C-alpha angles and dihedrals in degrees: 000000000000118000106230097187094113095044091049104036138127096277093051092046092049089051090051091050092052089054100044103034093095090057101046138055124251096229121217134247123233111208115211143149124249086240090075088070095044094264133119117281116279130138106269123190121189115203102211101212090152084080090064119110108289092015100277146066091255093093089072093062095039094054092044090056093052094047097044101041135059109250116212123226089253089067131219139312131200138179117212147162084227119283097064089049091052090048094049090047090051093048092046090051091049092052095036095242124147113245137187117198124199117202133171125242091261090065107118120248089239092060094043089053092051092051091053092044090059090056100251122139108252122211116187108199138150133015096262141021095267091062092048089050091053091051091048093050091052092050092048091051092051098040103039091233122148116255119221108199118215094228115342101078132090096233091049092054092046090054094048090047090064086074089066090050091054094046093052089053092048102044120042125205094014114179106184137017127195117207129180114234130215113142090348103243092123099047091040094055094043093046090051090053096050090045095200096313094121138018111273113198121189121213123202135172114257085236094058110034097165101147093036091056092044094053091049091051096041091236139050109288135171115275137177113290114199146081138091095319096043093126092062111015106037117083115143094251142354121265128272092228096056101039100081088047091052092048090054103039113018108095097200144328123240122202119214131191126244088243090054091051092048092050090049091053088054093046092050091052095045094045104037106007089242112148103206125178116235093265090048093054097042097090092054090049089072087068102035092049092052094242088127123032113192121221117250109291093001104157106233131185126190125196112225092198106176143028105175097128135134090223087107108032122173095171094094 
């Protein structure tokens, strides 16, 4: 398998950030103590990427694709569990490009509504992401449109890696970072940016252990794809582009239960009034469930990567 470290490294990510920064938000850090979640004291920093345009980090990769690639007149296509589709629809609207977004039936109504609101054509097809991806690929082949992959594409990883660049500027002397994993574009880009300087820990639902299974097998392999966070953290396998980066730089992967994710969502809301979707709360669940216990004064950051939830719904 090809080592993509050079193609997705600090210089390339910094160049991407310079190009996309006018089109994204620099999301804030919330500084806390582990005690606020019933844990021992340790410095805890939440990177609030759910405050990004469209409610997730995915806009970074979507915009990078549009600014670094030549878009045909037929427009763009994307398959998504939800958040990537929303991000591509947003970016397409901003640059006045026609877009068709394919999502599975597990895509939440909130995310489907956002895609439509940005003017993209929405196609709901298949039970899971893999089936939507197959439908998208067929349409792209027939239409000549440009596909923007949710996680297995160089430009996507470069865009997501800009989140690591921001975090390093915002939090000094960071020891450990927790990142939720679906297809791996986010953790791959971030791990490439930090280049082994800090511990990167992936967090996956027990019901969708894509990176865990890949690391055990030594290559991307099919894994289960279900559970509470299935619309954001349940592709069939991790990407080829990110996997060598994960092998090199991801310290370990922690699996968390759906119940642990749900409880963490509730804790986030009760403690900070942050309404995170299941995939957005998964990384913090590694701490709140006791699966990882930081050392005293270990400086820990957690990426709250998505907030597209119907927990607070003003549409009715």
